[in-house]
PDB file with one MODEL, atoms N, CA, C and O in Angstrom:
MODEL        1
ATOM      1  N   MET A   1       0.812  -1.185   0.000  1.00  0.00           N
ATOM      2  CA  MET A   1       0.000   0.000   0.000  1.00  0.00           C
ATOM      3  C   MET A   1       0.861   1.257   0.000  1.00  0.00           C
ATOM      4  O   MET A   1       0.684   2.132   0.848  1.00  0.00           O
ATOM      5  N   PRO A   2       1.773   1.349  -0.926  1.00  0.00           N
ATOM      6  CA  PRO A   2       2.686   2.500  -0.954  1.00  0.00           C
ATOM      7  C   PRO A   2       1.955   3.833  -1.009  1.00  0.00           C
ATOM      8  O   PRO A   2       1.075   4.045  -1.843  1.00  0.00           O
ATOM      9  N   GLY A   3       2.337   4.719  -0.109  1.00  0.00           N
ATOM     10  CA  GLY A   3       1.821   6.074  -0.145  1.00  0.00           C
ATOM     11  C   GLY A   3       0.419   6.282   0.399  1.00  0.00           C
ATOM     12  O   GLY A   3      -0.016   7.424   0.543  1.00  0.00           O
ATOM     13  N   ARG A   4      -0.289   5.226   0.699  1.00  0.00           N
ATOM     14  CA  ARG A   4      -1.677   5.351   1.140  1.00  0.00           C
ATOM     15  C   ARG A   4      -1.766   6.110   2.466  1.00  0.00           C
ATOM     16  O   ARG A   4      -0.993   5.851   3.389  1.00  0.00           O
ATOM     17  N   GLY A   5      -2.707   7.042   2.552  1.00  0.00           N
ATOM     18  CA  GLY A   5      -2.983   7.744   3.795  1.00  0.00           C
ATOM     19  C   GLY A   5      -1.971   8.792   4.212  1.00  0.00           C
ATOM     20  O   GLY A   5      -1.897   9.124   5.395  1.00  0.00           O
ATOM     21  N   ARG A   6      -1.204   9.315   3.302  1.00  0.00           N
ATOM     22  CA  ARG A   6      -0.148  10.271   3.646  1.00  0.00           C
ATOM     23  C   ARG A   6      -0.699  11.688   3.784  1.00  0.00           C
ATOM     24  O   ARG A   6      -0.438  12.558   2.954  1.00  0.00           O
ATOM     25  N   THR A   7      -1.455  11.895   4.833  1.00  0.00           N
ATOM     26  CA  THR A   7      -1.951  13.232   5.135  1.00  0.00           C
ATOM     27  C   THR A   7      -0.804  14.062   5.709  1.00  0.00           C
ATOM     28  O   THR A   7       0.221  13.494   6.087  1.00  0.00           O
ATOM     29  N   PRO A   8      -0.942  15.362   5.786  1.00  0.00           N
ATOM     30  CA  PRO A   8       0.113  16.176   6.394  1.00  0.00           C
ATOM     31  C   PRO A   8       0.420  15.744   7.838  1.00  0.00           C
ATOM     32  O   PRO A   8       1.574  15.777   8.267  1.00  0.00           O
ATOM     33  N   GLU A   9      -0.608  15.346   8.572  1.00  0.00           N
ATOM     34  CA  GLU A   9      -0.396  14.903   9.951  1.00  0.00           C
ATOM     35  C   GLU A   9       0.408  13.605  10.001  1.00  0.00           C
ATOM     36  O   GLU A   9       1.282  13.444  10.853  1.00  0.00           O
ATOM     37  N   VAL A  10       0.112  12.692   9.095  1.00  0.00           N
ATOM     38  CA  VAL A  10       0.847  11.424   9.027  1.00  0.00           C
ATOM     39  C   VAL A  10       2.297  11.681   8.630  1.00  0.00           C
ATOM     40  O   VAL A  10       3.211  11.094   9.209  1.00  0.00           O
ATOM     41  N   LEU A  11       2.509  12.541   7.662  1.00  0.00           N
ATOM     42  CA  LEU A  11       3.876  12.872   7.245  1.00  0.00           C
ATOM     43  C   LEU A  11       4.665  13.499   8.391  1.00  0.00           C
ATOM     44  O   LEU A  11       5.854  13.223   8.546  1.00  0.00           O
ATOM     45  N   ALA A  12       4.021  14.332   9.185  1.00  0.00           N
ATOM     46  CA  ALA A  12       4.689  14.939  10.343  1.00  0.00           C
ATOM     47  C   ALA A  12       5.057  13.863  11.364  1.00  0.00           C
ATOM     48  O   ALA A  12       6.133  13.917  11.959  1.00  0.00           O
ATOM     49  N   GLU A  13       4.183  12.898  11.568  1.00  0.00           N
ATOM     50  CA  GLU A  13       4.466  11.815  12.523  1.00  0.00           C
ATOM     51  C   GLU A  13       5.592  10.924  12.013  1.00  0.00           C
ATOM     52  O   GLU A  13       6.439  10.492  12.794  1.00  0.00           O
ATOM     53  N   ILE A  14       5.611  10.647  10.722  1.00  0.00           N
ATOM     54  CA  ILE A  14       6.707   9.871  10.128  1.00  0.00           C
ATOM     55  C   ILE A  14       8.028  10.603  10.353  1.00  0.00           C
ATOM     56  O   ILE A  14       9.018   9.984  10.741  1.00  0.00           O
ATOM     57  N   SER A  15       8.050  11.898  10.117  1.00  0.00           N
ATOM     58  CA  SER A  15       9.272  12.694  10.327  1.00  0.00           C
ATOM     59  C   SER A  15       9.706  12.657  11.781  1.00  0.00           C
ATOM     60  O   SER A  15      10.896  12.546  12.076  1.00  0.00           O
ATOM     61  N   ARG A  16       8.738  12.750  12.698  1.00  0.00           N
ATOM     62  CA  ARG A  16       9.056  12.723  14.124  1.00  0.00           C
ATOM     63  C   ARG A  16       9.677  11.389  14.533  1.00  0.00           C
ATOM     64  O   ARG A  16      10.675  11.360  15.252  1.00  0.00           O
ATOM     65  N   ILE A  17       9.087  10.288  14.074  1.00  0.00           N
ATOM     66  CA  ILE A  17       9.609   8.956  14.405  1.00  0.00           C
ATOM     67  C   ILE A  17      10.988   8.761  13.788  1.00  0.00           C
ATOM     68  O   ILE A  17      11.893   8.237  14.439  1.00  0.00           O
ATOM     69  N   GLN A  18      11.150   9.175  12.552  1.00  0.00           N
ATOM     70  CA  GLN A  18      12.447   9.047  11.897  1.00  0.00           C
ATOM     71  C   GLN A  18      13.515   9.843  12.661  1.00  0.00           C
ATOM     72  O   GLN A  18      14.642   9.371  12.816  1.00  0.00           O
ATOM     73  N   ALA A  19      13.174  11.025  13.131  1.00  0.00           N
ATOM     74  CA  ALA A  19      14.123  11.833  13.909  1.00  0.00           C
ATOM     75  C   ALA A  19      14.497  11.129  15.213  1.00  0.00           C
ATOM     76  O   ALA A  19      15.661  11.144  15.613  1.00  0.00           O
ATOM     77  N   ILE A  20      13.527  10.521  15.869  1.00  0.00           N
ATOM     78  CA  ILE A  20      13.806   9.768  17.108  1.00  0.00           C
ATOM     79  C   ILE A  20      14.752   8.620  16.815  1.00  0.00           C
ATOM     80  O   ILE A  20      15.747   8.439  17.516  1.00  0.00           O
ATOM     81  N   TRP A  21      14.452   7.847  15.789  1.00  0.00           N
ATOM     82  CA  TRP A  21      15.291   6.702  15.449  1.00  0.00           C
ATOM     83  C   TRP A  21      16.697   7.148  15.068  1.00  0.00           C
ATOM     84  O   TRP A  21      17.675   6.549  15.513  1.00  0.00           O
ATOM     85  N   ASN A  22      16.809   8.185  14.256  1.00  0.00           N
ATOM     86  CA  ASN A  22      18.134   8.671  13.860  1.00  0.00           C
ATOM     87  C   ASN A  22      18.926   9.151  15.069  1.00  0.00           C
ATOM     88  O   ASN A  22      20.125   8.890  15.169  1.00  0.00           O
ATOM     89  N   ASP A  23      18.266   9.846  15.982  1.00  0.00           N
ATOM     90  CA  ASP A  23      18.940  10.325  17.189  1.00  0.00           C
ATOM     91  C   ASP A  23      19.414   9.160  18.053  1.00  0.00           C
ATOM     92  O   ASP A  23      20.555   9.150  18.514  1.00  0.00           O
ATOM     93  N   CYS A  24      18.545   8.187  18.269  1.00  0.00           N
ATOM     94  CA  CYS A  24      18.928   7.023  19.083  1.00  0.00           C
ATOM     95  C   CYS A  24      20.099   6.278  18.468  1.00  0.00           C
ATOM     96  O   CYS A  24      21.044   5.913  19.167  1.00  0.00           O
ATOM     97  N   ARG A  25      20.039   6.054  17.170  1.00  0.00           N
ATOM     98  CA  ARG A  25      21.131   5.312  16.509  1.00  0.00           C
ATOM     99  C   ARG A  25      22.428   6.112  16.532  1.00  0.00           C
ATOM    100  O   ARG A  25      23.502   5.527  16.674  1.00  0.00           O
ATOM    101  N   ALA A  26      22.357   7.429  16.396  1.00  0.00           N
ATOM    102  CA  ALA A  26      23.566   8.256  16.448  1.00  0.00           C
ATOM    103  C   ALA A  26      24.174   8.225  17.848  1.00  0.00           C
ATOM    104  O   ALA A  26      25.396   8.194  17.995  1.00  0.00           O
ATOM    105  N   ARG A  27      23.340   8.232  18.857  1.00  0.00           N
ATOM    106  CA  ARG A  27      23.835   8.293  20.233  1.00  0.00           C
ATOM    107  C   ARG A  27      24.237   6.934  20.795  1.00  0.00           C
ATOM    108  O   ARG A  27      25.187   6.843  21.572  1.00  0.00           O
ATOM    109  N   PHE A  28      23.517   5.867  20.408  1.00  0.00           N
ATOM    110  CA  PHE A  28      23.729   4.565  21.036  1.00  0.00           C
ATOM    111  C   PHE A  28      24.126   3.464  20.062  1.00  0.00           C
ATOM    112  O   PHE A  28      24.262   2.309  20.466  1.00  0.00           O
ATOM    113  N   GLY A  29      24.312   3.794  18.797  1.00  0.00           N
ATOM    114  CA  GLY A  29      24.598   2.797  17.774  1.00  0.00           C
ATOM    115  C   GLY A  29      25.861   1.999  17.987  1.00  0.00           C
ATOM    116  O   GLY A  29      25.943   0.849  17.557  1.00  0.00           O
ATOM    117  N   ALA A  30      26.845   2.579  18.637  1.00  0.00           N
ATOM    118  CA  ALA A  30      28.095   1.850  18.876  1.00  0.00           C
ATOM    119  C   ALA A  30      27.888   0.666  19.816  1.00  0.00           C
ATOM    120  O   ALA A  30      28.693  -0.266  19.825  1.00  0.00           O
ATOM    121  N   ALA A  31      26.807   0.695  20.612  1.00  0.00           N
ATOM    122  CA  ALA A  31      26.552  -0.363  21.591  1.00  0.00           C
ATOM    123  C   ALA A  31      25.761  -1.535  21.021  1.00  0.00           C
ATOM    124  O   ALA A  31      25.571  -2.539  21.709  1.00  0.00           O
ATOM    125  N   GLY A  32      25.293  -1.426  19.770  1.00  0.00           N
ATOM    126  CA  GLY A  32      24.534  -2.509  19.155  1.00  0.00           C
ATOM    127  C   GLY A  32      23.538  -1.979  18.151  1.00  0.00           C
ATOM    128  O   GLY A  32      23.427  -0.765  17.979  1.00  0.00           O
ATOM    129  N   PRO A  33      22.805  -2.862  17.480  1.00  0.00           N
ATOM    130  CA  PRO A  33      21.957  -2.472  16.354  1.00  0.00           C
ATOM    131  C   PRO A  33      20.559  -1.971  16.711  1.00  0.00           C
ATOM    132  O   PRO A  33      19.824  -1.509  15.838  1.00  0.00           O
ATOM    133  N   PHE A  34      20.191  -2.058  17.982  1.00  0.00           N
ATOM    134  CA  PHE A  34      18.851  -1.633  18.374  1.00  0.00           C
ATOM    135  C   PHE A  34      18.864  -0.143  18.721  1.00  0.00           C
ATOM    136  O   PHE A  34      19.919   0.490  18.692  1.00  0.00           O
ATOM    137  N   LEU A  35      17.708   0.415  19.045  1.00  0.00           N
ATOM    138  CA  LEU A  35      17.628   1.859  19.293  1.00  0.00           C
ATOM    139  C   LEU A  35      18.584   2.327  20.375  1.00  0.00           C
ATOM    140  O   LEU A  35      19.207   3.381  20.247  1.00  0.00           O
ATOM    141  N   TYR A  36      18.698   1.545  21.439  1.00  0.00           N
ATOM    142  CA  TYR A  36      19.593   1.917  22.538  1.00  0.00           C
ATOM    143  C   TYR A  36      20.750   0.936  22.666  1.00  0.00           C
ATOM    144  O   TYR A  36      21.242   0.675  23.764  1.00  0.00           O
ATOM    145  N   GLY A  37      21.171   0.402  21.542  1.00  0.00           N
ATOM    146  CA  GLY A  37      22.270  -0.560  21.521  1.00  0.00           C
ATOM    147  C   GLY A  37      21.737  -1.971  21.607  1.00  0.00           C
ATOM    148  O   GLY A  37      21.636  -2.670  20.598  1.00  0.00           O
ATOM    149  N   GLY A  38      21.390  -2.398  22.835  1.00  0.00           N
ATOM    150  CA  GLY A  38      20.801  -3.718  23.038  1.00  0.00           C
ATOM    151  C   GLY A  38      19.288  -3.650  22.954  1.00  0.00           C
ATOM    152  O   GLY A  38      18.694  -2.577  23.060  1.00  0.00           O
ATOM    153  N   PHE A  39      18.672  -4.808  22.763  1.00  0.00           N
ATOM    154  CA  PHE A  39      17.214  -4.869  22.657  1.00  0.00           C
ATOM    155  C   PHE A  39      16.573  -4.304  23.915  1.00  0.00           C
ATOM    156  O   PHE A  39      17.007  -4.593  25.030  1.00  0.00           O
ATOM    157  N   SER A  40      15.521  -3.486  23.723  1.00  0.00           N
ATOM    158  CA  SER A  40      14.815  -2.894  24.857  1.00  0.00           C
ATOM    159  C   SER A  40      13.321  -2.808  24.549  1.00  0.00           C
ATOM    160  O   SER A  40      12.867  -3.164  23.462  1.00  0.00           O
ATOM    161  N   ALA A  41      12.577  -2.325  25.538  1.00  0.00           N
ATOM    162  CA  ALA A  41      11.134  -2.138  25.354  1.00  0.00           C
ATOM    163  C   ALA A  41      10.846  -1.195  24.185  1.00  0.00           C
ATOM    164  O   ALA A  41       9.823  -1.337  23.515  1.00  0.00           O
ATOM    165  N   ALA A  42      11.735  -0.241  23.937  1.00  0.00           N
ATOM    166  CA  ALA A  42      11.530   0.685  22.815  1.00  0.00           C
ATOM    167  C   ALA A  42      11.475  -0.080  21.492  1.00  0.00           C
ATOM    168  O   ALA A  42      10.664   0.242  20.623  1.00  0.00           O
ATOM    169  N   ASP A  43      12.327  -1.083  21.338  1.00  0.00           N
ATOM    170  CA  ASP A  43      12.326  -1.872  20.098  1.00  0.00           C
ATOM    171  C   ASP A  43      11.045  -2.694  19.979  1.00  0.00           C
ATOM    172  O   ASP A  43      10.485  -2.823  18.890  1.00  0.00           O
ATOM    173  N   ALA A  44      10.582  -3.249  21.098  1.00  0.00           N
ATOM    174  CA  ALA A  44       9.327  -4.001  21.079  1.00  0.00           C
ATOM    175  C   ALA A  44       8.171  -3.074  20.712  1.00  0.00           C
ATOM    176  O   ALA A  44       7.287  -3.454  19.944  1.00  0.00           O
ATOM    177  N   MET A  45       8.178  -1.865  21.258  1.00  0.00           N
ATOM    178  CA  MET A  45       7.109  -0.909  20.982  1.00  0.00           C
ATOM    179  C   MET A  45       7.120  -0.475  19.515  1.00  0.00           C
ATOM    180  O   MET A  45       6.061  -0.298  18.911  1.00  0.00           O
ATOM    181  N   TYR A  46       8.314  -0.304  18.941  1.00  0.00           N
ATOM    182  CA  TYR A  46       8.397   0.186  17.568  1.00  0.00           C
ATOM    183  C   TYR A  46       8.339  -0.921  16.516  1.00  0.00           C
ATOM    184  O   TYR A  46       8.302  -0.617  15.324  1.00  0.00           O
ATOM    185  N   ALA A  47       8.331  -2.190  16.914  1.00  0.00           N
ATOM    186  CA  ALA A  47       8.254  -3.282  15.933  1.00  0.00           C
ATOM    187  C   ALA A  47       7.034  -3.144  15.017  1.00  0.00           C
ATOM    188  O   ALA A  47       7.179  -3.308  13.805  1.00  0.00           O
ATOM    189  N   PRO A  48       5.838  -2.849  15.542  1.00  0.00           N
ATOM    190  CA  PRO A  48       4.699  -2.669  14.630  1.00  0.00           C
ATOM    191  C   PRO A  48       4.867  -1.467  13.702  1.00  0.00           C
ATOM    192  O   PRO A  48       4.370  -1.482  12.575  1.00  0.00           O
ATOM    193  N   VAL A  49       5.556  -0.439  14.161  1.00  0.00           N
ATOM    194  CA  VAL A  49       5.795   0.741  13.329  1.00  0.00           C
ATOM    195  C   VAL A  49       6.739   0.372  12.179  1.00  0.00           C
ATOM    196  O   VAL A  49       6.540   0.802  11.043  1.00  0.00           O
ATOM    197  N   VAL A  50       7.758  -0.422  12.481  1.00  0.00           N
ATOM    198  CA  VAL A  50       8.671  -0.907  11.439  1.00  0.00           C
ATOM    199  C   VAL A  50       7.865  -1.656  10.377  1.00  0.00           C
ATOM    200  O   VAL A  50       8.055  -1.451   9.178  1.00  0.00           O
ATOM    201  N   SER A  51       6.974  -2.517  10.830  1.00  0.00           N
ATOM    202  CA  SER A  51       6.152  -3.280   9.893  1.00  0.00           C
ATOM    203  C   SER A  51       5.259  -2.366   9.062  1.00  0.00           C
ATOM    204  O   SER A  51       5.129  -2.547   7.851  1.00  0.00           O
ATOM    205  N   ARG A  52       4.654  -1.396   9.708  1.00  0.00           N
ATOM    206  CA  ARG A  52       3.773  -0.458   9.003  1.00  0.00           C
ATOM    207  C   ARG A  52       4.560   0.351   7.980  1.00  0.00           C
ATOM    208  O   ARG A  52       4.095   0.547   6.857  1.00  0.00           O
ATOM    209  N   PHE A  53       5.740   0.820   8.353  1.00  0.00           N
ATOM    210  CA  PHE A  53       6.564   1.576   7.408  1.00  0.00           C
ATOM    211  C   PHE A  53       6.926   0.713   6.207  1.00  0.00           C
ATOM    212  O   PHE A  53       6.970   1.203   5.079  1.00  0.00           O
ATOM    213  N   HIS A  54       7.185  -0.574   6.446  1.00  0.00           N
ATOM    214  CA  HIS A  54       7.502  -1.479   5.344  1.00  0.00           C
ATOM    215  C   HIS A  54       6.280  -1.637   4.429  1.00  0.00           C
ATOM    216  O   HIS A  54       6.399  -1.545   3.207  1.00  0.00           O
ATOM    217  N   THR A  55       5.120  -1.872   5.019  1.00  0.00           N
ATOM    218  CA  THR A  55       3.891  -2.064   4.246  1.00  0.00           C
ATOM    219  C   THR A  55       3.570  -0.861   3.373  1.00  0.00           C
ATOM    220  O   THR A  55       3.168  -1.008   2.219  1.00  0.00           O
ATOM    221  N   TYR A  56       3.750   0.329   3.933  1.00  0.00           N
ATOM    222  CA  TYR A  56       3.403   1.553   3.212  1.00  0.00           C
ATOM    223  C   TYR A  56       4.589   2.148   2.458  1.00  0.00           C
ATOM    224  O   TYR A  56       4.499   3.253   1.922  1.00  0.00           O
ATOM    225  N   GLU A  57       5.702   1.410   2.418  1.00  0.00           N
ATOM    226  CA  GLU A  57       6.911   1.817   1.697  1.00  0.00           C
ATOM    227  C   GLU A  57       7.338   3.240   2.051  1.00  0.00           C
ATOM    228  O   GLU A  57       7.580   4.071   1.177  1.00  0.00           O
ATOM    229  N   VAL A  58       7.424   3.496   3.356  1.00  0.00           N
ATOM    230  CA  VAL A  58       7.895   4.794   3.825  1.00  0.00           C
ATOM    231  C   VAL A  58       9.400   4.859   3.614  1.00  0.00           C
ATOM    232  O   VAL A  58      10.134   3.980   4.066  1.00  0.00           O
ATOM    233  N   GLU A  59       9.853   5.888   2.935  1.00  0.00           N
ATOM    234  CA  GLU A  59      11.281   6.055   2.677  1.00  0.00           C
ATOM    235  C   GLU A  59      11.958   6.634   3.922  1.00  0.00           C
ATOM    236  O   GLU A  59      11.644   7.739   4.364  1.00  0.00           O
ATOM    237  N   LEU A  60      12.878   5.871   4.464  1.00  0.00           N
ATOM    238  CA  LEU A  60      13.638   6.303   5.633  1.00  0.00           C
ATOM    239  C   LEU A  60      15.074   6.545   5.224  1.00  0.00           C
ATOM    240  O   LEU A  60      15.547   6.001   4.226  1.00  0.00           O
ATOM    241  N   LYS A  61      15.762   7.358   5.995  1.00  0.00           N
ATOM    242  CA  LYS A  61      17.152   7.695   5.677  1.00  0.00           C
ATOM    243  C   LYS A  61      18.048   7.451   6.885  1.00  0.00           C
ATOM    244  O   LYS A  61      17.600   7.488   8.031  1.00  0.00           O
ATOM    245  N   GLY A  62      19.320   7.202   6.602  1.00  0.00           N
ATOM    246  CA  GLY A  62      20.331   7.100   7.640  1.00  0.00           C
ATOM    247  C   GLY A  62      20.093   5.971   8.621  1.00  0.00           C
ATOM    248  O   GLY A  62      19.703   4.862   8.255  1.00  0.00           O
ATOM    249  N   GLY A  63      20.343   6.295   9.892  1.00  0.00           N
ATOM    250  CA  GLY A  63      20.196   5.306  10.945  1.00  0.00           C
ATOM    251  C   GLY A  63      18.789   4.754  11.050  1.00  0.00           C
ATOM    252  O   GLY A  63      18.614   3.589  11.407  1.00  0.00           O
ATOM    253  N   ALA A  64      17.784   5.556  10.749  1.00  0.00           N
ATOM    254  CA  ALA A  64      16.399   5.085  10.790  1.00  0.00           C
ATOM    255  C   ALA A  64      16.172   3.975   9.766  1.00  0.00           C
ATOM    256  O   ALA A  64      15.514   2.977  10.059  1.00  0.00           O
ATOM    257  N   ARG A  65      16.718   4.153   8.573  1.00  0.00           N
ATOM    258  CA  ARG A  65      16.578   3.124   7.529  1.00  0.00           C
ATOM    259  C   ARG A  65      17.298   1.849   7.948  1.00  0.00           C
ATOM    260  O   ARG A  65      16.750   0.753   7.833  1.00  0.00           O
ATOM    261  N   GLU A  66      18.528   1.997   8.435  1.00  0.00           N
ATOM    262  CA  GLU A  66      19.303   0.829   8.868  1.00  0.00           C
ATOM    263  C   GLU A  66      18.600   0.091  10.005  1.00  0.00           C
ATOM    264  O   GLU A  66      18.546  -1.139  10.017  1.00  0.00           O
ATOM    265  N   TYR A  67      18.067   0.848  10.955  1.00  0.00           N
ATOM    266  CA  TYR A  67      17.349   0.249  12.076  1.00  0.00           C
ATOM    267  C   TYR A  67      16.119  -0.516  11.587  1.00  0.00           C
ATOM    268  O   TYR A  67      15.907  -1.662  11.984  1.00  0.00           O
ATOM    269  N   ALA A  68      15.313   0.099  10.735  1.00  0.00           N
ATOM    270  CA  ALA A  68      14.098  -0.548  10.244  1.00  0.00           C
ATOM    271  C   ALA A  68      14.428  -1.815   9.454  1.00  0.00           C
ATOM    272  O   ALA A  68      13.747  -2.829   9.602  1.00  0.00           O
ATOM    273  N   GLU A  69      15.458  -1.765   8.625  1.00  0.00           N
ATOM    274  CA  GLU A  69      15.860  -2.949   7.857  1.00  0.00           C
ATOM    275  C   GLU A  69      16.337  -4.062   8.784  1.00  0.00           C
ATOM    276  O   GLU A  69      15.995  -5.228   8.585  1.00  0.00           O
ATOM    277  N   PHE A  70      17.129  -3.703   9.798  1.00  0.00           N
ATOM    278  CA  PHE A  70      17.612  -4.691  10.763  1.00  0.00           C
ATOM    279  C   PHE A  70      16.443  -5.331  11.504  1.00  0.00           C
ATOM    280  O   PHE A  70      16.359  -6.555  11.607  1.00  0.00           O
ATOM    281  N   MET A  71      15.542  -4.495  12.019  1.00  0.00           N
ATOM    282  CA  MET A  71      14.395  -5.005  12.771  1.00  0.00           C
ATOM    283  C   MET A  71      13.521  -5.906  11.905  1.00  0.00           C
ATOM    284  O   MET A  71      13.096  -6.973  12.349  1.00  0.00           O
ATOM    285  N   TYR A  72      13.255  -5.483  10.676  1.00  0.00           N
ATOM    286  CA  TYR A  72      12.377  -6.250   9.795  1.00  0.00           C
ATOM    287  C   TYR A  72      12.958  -7.624   9.479  1.00  0.00           C
ATOM    288  O   TYR A  72      12.209  -8.579   9.273  1.00  0.00           O
ATOM    289  N   ALA A  73      14.275  -7.732   9.441  1.00  0.00           N
ATOM    290  CA  ALA A  73      14.923  -8.992   9.096  1.00  0.00           C
ATOM    291  C   ALA A  73      15.069  -9.947  10.283  1.00  0.00           C
ATOM    292  O   ALA A  73      15.416 -11.112  10.090  1.00  0.00           O
ATOM    293  N   LEU A  74      14.813  -9.480  11.494  1.00  0.00           N
ATOM    294  CA  LEU A  74      14.962 -10.340  12.667  1.00  0.00           C
ATOM    295  C   LEU A  74      14.040 -11.554  12.583  1.00  0.00           C
ATOM    296  O   LEU A  74      12.912 -11.456  12.100  1.00  0.00           O
ATOM    297  N   ALA A  75      14.534 -12.697  13.056  1.00  0.00           N
ATOM    298  CA  ALA A  75      13.738 -13.925  13.027  1.00  0.00           C
ATOM    299  C   ALA A  75      12.385 -13.769  13.731  1.00  0.00           C
ATOM    300  O   ALA A  75      11.379 -14.226  13.187  1.00  0.00           O
ATOM    301  N   PRO A  76      12.311 -13.145  14.918  1.00  0.00           N
ATOM    302  CA  PRO A  76      10.989 -12.990  15.541  1.00  0.00           C
ATOM    303  C   PRO A  76      10.028 -12.131  14.707  1.00  0.00           C
ATOM    304  O   PRO A  76       8.826 -12.396  14.675  1.00  0.00           O
ATOM    305  N   MET A  77      10.552 -11.115  14.041  1.00  0.00           N
ATOM    306  CA  MET A  77       9.693 -10.299  13.161  1.00  0.00           C
ATOM    307  C   MET A  77       9.202 -11.150  11.995  1.00  0.00           C
ATOM    308  O   MET A  77       8.029 -11.081  11.627  1.00  0.00           O
ATOM    309  N   GLN A  78      10.085 -11.944  11.418  1.00  0.00           N
ATOM    310  CA  GLN A  78       9.688 -12.789  10.298  1.00  0.00           C
ATOM    311  C   GLN A  78       8.654 -13.820  10.722  1.00  0.00           C
ATOM    312  O   GLN A  78       7.747 -14.137   9.953  1.00  0.00           O
ATOM    313  N   GLU A  79       8.779 -14.354  11.952  1.00  0.00           N
ATOM    314  CA  GLU A  79       7.760 -15.270  12.480  1.00  0.00           C
ATOM    315  C   GLU A  79       6.416 -14.568  12.601  1.00  0.00           C
ATOM    316  O   GLU A  79       5.379 -15.123  12.236  1.00  0.00           O
ATOM    317  N   TRP A  80       6.442 -13.356  13.112  1.00  0.00           N
ATOM    318  CA  TRP A  80       5.226 -12.559  13.292  1.00  0.00           C
ATOM    319  C   TRP A  80       4.572 -12.298  11.935  1.00  0.00           C
ATOM    320  O   TRP A  80       3.355 -12.415  11.791  1.00  0.00           O
ATOM    321  N   ILE A  81       5.391 -11.944  10.941  1.00  0.00           N
ATOM    322  CA  ILE A  81       4.892 -11.657   9.595  1.00  0.00           C
ATOM    323  C   ILE A  81       4.308 -12.917   8.958  1.00  0.00           C
ATOM    324  O   ILE A  81       3.257 -12.867   8.319  1.00  0.00           O
ATOM    325  N   THR A  82       4.995 -14.042   9.134  1.00  0.00           N
ATOM    326  CA  THR A  82       4.495 -15.312   8.605  1.00  0.00           C
ATOM    327  C   THR A  82       3.141 -15.649   9.217  1.00  0.00           C
ATOM    328  O   THR A  82       2.225 -16.078   8.516  1.00  0.00           O
ATOM    329  N   GLY A  83       3.020 -15.453  10.522  1.00  0.00           N
ATOM    330  CA  GLY A  83       1.746 -15.696  11.198  1.00  0.00           C
ATOM    331  C   GLY A  83       0.650 -14.776  10.684  1.00  0.00           C
ATOM    332  O   GLY A  83      -0.484 -15.205  10.473  1.00  0.00           O
ATOM    333  N   ALA A  84       0.992 -13.518  10.487  1.00  0.00           N
ATOM    334  CA  ALA A  84       0.005 -12.557   9.972  1.00  0.00           C
ATOM    335  C   ALA A  84      -0.435 -12.939   8.569  1.00  0.00           C
ATOM    336  O   ALA A  84      -1.616 -12.834   8.237  1.00  0.00           O
ATOM    337  N   ASN A  85       0.501 -13.379   7.746  1.00  0.00           N
ATOM    338  CA  ASN A  85       0.158 -13.774   6.377  1.00  0.00           C
ATOM    339  C   ASN A  85      -0.712 -15.022   6.333  1.00  0.00           C
ATOM    340  O   ASN A  85      -1.447 -15.241   5.370  1.00  0.00           O
ATOM    341  N   ALA A  86      -0.627 -15.847   7.385  1.00  0.00           N
ATOM    342  CA  ALA A  86      -1.436 -17.064   7.444  1.00  0.00           C
ATOM    343  C   ALA A  86      -2.842 -16.790   7.973  1.00  0.00           C
ATOM    344  O   ALA A  86      -3.706 -17.664   7.913  1.00  0.00           O
ATOM    345  N   GLU A  87      -3.074 -15.600   8.483  1.00  0.00           N
ATOM    346  CA  GLU A  87      -4.377 -15.235   9.035  1.00  0.00           C
ATOM    347  C   GLU A  87      -5.441 -15.306   7.946  1.00  0.00           C
ATOM    348  O   GLU A  87      -5.237 -14.808   6.839  1.00  0.00           O
ATOM    349  N   THR A  88      -6.565 -15.919   8.256  1.00  0.00           N
ATOM    350  CA  THR A  88      -7.626 -16.066   7.263  1.00  0.00           C
ATOM    351  C   THR A  88      -8.707 -14.990   7.371  1.00  0.00           C
ATOM    352  O   THR A  88      -9.427 -14.741   6.404  1.00  0.00           O
ATOM    353  N   GLU A  89      -8.824 -14.360   8.517  1.00  0.00           N
ATOM    354  CA  GLU A  89      -9.826 -13.291   8.672  1.00  0.00           C
ATOM    355  C   GLU A  89      -9.268 -12.003   8.082  1.00  0.00           C
ATOM    356  O   GLU A  89      -8.147 -11.605   8.398  1.00  0.00           O
ATOM    357  N   VAL A  90     -10.037 -11.363   7.240  1.00  0.00           N
ATOM    358  CA  VAL A  90      -9.591 -10.121   6.608  1.00  0.00           C
ATOM    359  C   VAL A  90     -10.680  -9.057   6.688  1.00  0.00           C
ATOM    360  O   VAL A  90     -11.867  -9.366   6.793  1.00  0.00           O
ATOM    361  N   ILE A  91     -10.262  -7.827   6.637  1.00  0.00           N
ATOM    362  CA  ILE A  91     -11.175  -6.695   6.523  1.00  0.00           C
ATOM    363  C   ILE A  91     -10.892  -6.109   5.145  1.00  0.00           C
ATOM    364  O   ILE A  91      -9.861  -5.469   4.941  1.00  0.00           O
ATOM    365  N   SER A  92     -11.783  -6.321   4.223  1.00  0.00           N
ATOM    366  CA  SER A  92     -11.511  -6.032   2.812  1.00  0.00           C
ATOM    367  C   SER A  92     -11.066  -4.611   2.541  1.00  0.00           C
ATOM    368  O   SER A  92     -10.249  -4.400   1.645  1.00  0.00           O
ATOM    369  N   GLU A  93     -11.558  -3.632   3.267  1.00  0.00           N
ATOM    370  CA  GLU A  93     -11.157  -2.243   2.989  1.00  0.00           C
ATOM    371  C   GLU A  93      -9.681  -1.986   3.308  1.00  0.00           C
ATOM    372  O   GLU A  93      -9.119  -0.986   2.862  1.00  0.00           O
ATOM    373  N   TYR A  94      -9.051  -2.880   4.076  1.00  0.00           N
ATOM    374  CA  TYR A  94      -7.642  -2.706   4.421  1.00  0.00           C
ATOM    375  C   TYR A  94      -6.727  -3.649   3.640  1.00  0.00           C
ATOM    376  O   TYR A  94      -5.528  -3.718   3.911  1.00  0.00           O
ATOM    377  N   GLU A  95      -7.275  -4.353   2.700  1.00  0.00           N
ATOM    378  CA  GLU A  95      -6.486  -5.271   1.879  1.00  0.00           C
ATOM    379  C   GLU A  95      -6.169  -4.606   0.549  1.00  0.00           C
ATOM    380  O   GLU A  95      -6.988  -3.863   0.007  1.00  0.00           O
ATOM    381  N   PRO A  96      -4.965  -4.877   0.019  1.00  0.00           N
ATOM    382  CA  PRO A  96      -4.615  -4.273  -1.288  1.00  0.00           C
ATOM    383  C   PRO A  96      -5.473  -4.831  -2.414  1.00  0.00           C
ATOM    384  O   PRO A  96      -5.310  -4.434  -3.568  1.00  0.00           O
TER     385      PRO A  96
ENDMDL
END
């Protein structure tokens, strides 16, 4: 669903999240690949956002892009995605 729902408010929120991710990676990136180096509650909280950005093909830059790509490739994320793809209940207005 590339580009869907990109209101000015949504674009502002995307920019805000990207700024947070870039700041975290700049400050804590030497300690590991997650927002604060090691895995934390922040990464668990942002996992659905990573998935949403992937679904809507949100273009990220710098540390935010690297973080989102790393998170999306994690085995637990891939398990979650596989489970979601196996789901049989759908809401047609939200399907491509």
